[in-house]
Structure formats: structure tokens, C-alpha cells
N, C-alpha and C positions, 0 to 999 in steps of 0.2 A: 507338703503344701503350699510349701511357696516357693518351692519350684514351681510348680504350676500353675500360680498367680502369677511368676515373675512373667511362662511363658504364653500367658493367656494375655497380658498388659504388650510383649514384647510382639506377639504375635496381631494384634492389634494398632497398633501402634506401625510398623508396617506397614501395613493393606492399607489405613489411612491415609499413610505416608505414599503409600504408590497413586491416590484415587487426585492427589495434589499437583498444581500446574502452579510455574512462575507466571504471572502475567507479563504479558507488554509493555514497557514502560511507554506513560508519553511525551511524546516530545512537541517542543514549539519550534516551529519555522514561518518562515515566511510565508505562504501558498495564496497572497495575492500581490498587486506590483501595480499600480500607476505611471505612463511611462507621459509624460511630459512633453515631450519634443520628437513622440509620432501619432501618426494621425492613425484613425481605427485602420484603413487598409492597412498600413503597414504592420499595425501589431498583428493583425489577421492573417495577412502573410508572413509574418515569422513564424504565427502558430503551426504555422500549414507546414511553410518548412522544414521546423521539428520535427512532425509526424512521418513527414515522409521521408525524410533522409536518419530519423534511428525506426522505420519500416514498423512502425503501430499503427495497426486497425482499426478503422475507421468505423462507427456503428452508426451514429447521426452528426449530419454536419448544416449547420444552418444559419449562413451568412447576416442575413435581417436581423437576427433574435438574439447571435454573437455565439450559438454553443454547438461544440463539438462531444460528442459521448462516443469515446473507446468500445470496444469491442474487449467481453474476458479475456484476459491473453496472458501467458504466463511469464511470469517476472524471472522465471531464472536464465532465460532465455539471452545470446550473446548480446546483442542489440537492447539492451536490458543493461548489461553487467558494469558501464560506463557510469550508471547510477546506484550500483552496490555500498555499499547497503542502501537496499530500497526502504524494507518494515523492519519490525520486530514485530516480530510472534511471541515471545515467552518463552519457555518453554513448556513440552506435549507431558503428559502425567504418565510417570515411571512405564516401562517398558515399551512404551509409545516410542513411535516412530516420525520424524518429520520430512514430509513431502517436500511437493514442488509450493513454491505461493504463486498465486496467483490475484490475479484482480482490471478493477478497470478505475479507469478515472474520467473526470466531467475536464472541460475548461466551459469556462464562461469569459467572451471580452466586451466587456460596456461601453456604450457608447451613450451613457446617458448624460455623460459632461464632455464639454470636448477638449479632453485629457483619458483618452482607455483607461477601462485598469483591466486588468487579465486577472483571472483567479480558479486556480487547480484543484480540486475537490478529488481525492483517493479516494476506493474502498479495498482492501488487501485480506485475503488467506490464505490462510496455509490447511494443504489436507495433512491427517494425520492417519496412524494405522496401527493398530492390534492385529495379530493374526489376520482372523476375517475380518473384524470391522474399520469401518472406513469411518472419520469423523474430520470437522474443517474447527480451528479455532479461528478467532478474529485476530490482526495485528494491526501497527501500527504505523505510520507513516515515517519516518529518520527525517523526510523533506527532501533527501537528496534529486528524486525523481520532478518534487516541483520548482526546485533549484534550474536543471536543468531546463524547464517548460521556461522559466522565467527569463534566465541571465540568455536563454536562446536570440527571443527579439531584437537583434542588434540596431 
């Protein structure tokens, strides 16, 4: 009887452990910067040059309002490799395998003051699989991509 209880407890523990995930860490990083020595047009052009140089697809671009929205993109492609690691997606549940990380970002260039300010916001997910099931988990940016955008404005 004692062996049976031990087996039931062990089985239940392993079953619950298999459903557990390790959550992604939250990273603190700079995602906005003010450029005191640049005009709005210089900052805007710097952001556009960054997008072009890194082959990043743009969904919406509106210079008058200062917004750029990217298309959802595969963050595993070679043009993003210089920003690796891009995100922490945590650990998927036992027996699930992590797939590609994908996401999008928004860049806002503010001209509310004489000193333009750039803010980069990212949304990143990872596709995970187990047999015929597919799901997504949210990821947290590690700040490398945002730093790349902000540092690119010369």
C-alpha cells in the first residue's frame, strides 16, 4: 500500500511538473532617448536608415505624426543576428519545443519639444510545439534591439 501511494504521488508530481514553465525574466533597459544635438529631420532620417540597413519591413510610416510600425517579422533571420539575444521567452513546458521568435515593434519620434525623443516598443512571442499542438508564449525584450535603434542615430 505504501508503494502504491508513493507511485501515485510521484506520478502526480511529474504530471504537474510537466505543465510548469519557467517564466521569462524582466529586463530593465533604455527604450527611449532624447537627442539634444539633432533636429527632428536628422533623427527621423537616422531611424529610416536603420530600418533600411537592417531590411526591416515597415507596415505604417507617418513622418508628420512620428510613428513607424513594423510588420510582424521572424526575429531569427540573419538581419537580426547582430541584436542577439533579442528576447527571453522563458522555458516552455516539459516535452514542448521552442520554435522561432517573432514580433513587431513601434518607433515613435516625438517633436513635442525642440529636442526630439525616440521611443522603441517591442512585442515578441515564441511559437512552441508538442506533437500536433501549437501555442505561443510571450517573451520579454532584453533591450539589444532597442539599443541598436537608439545608437544608430548619429
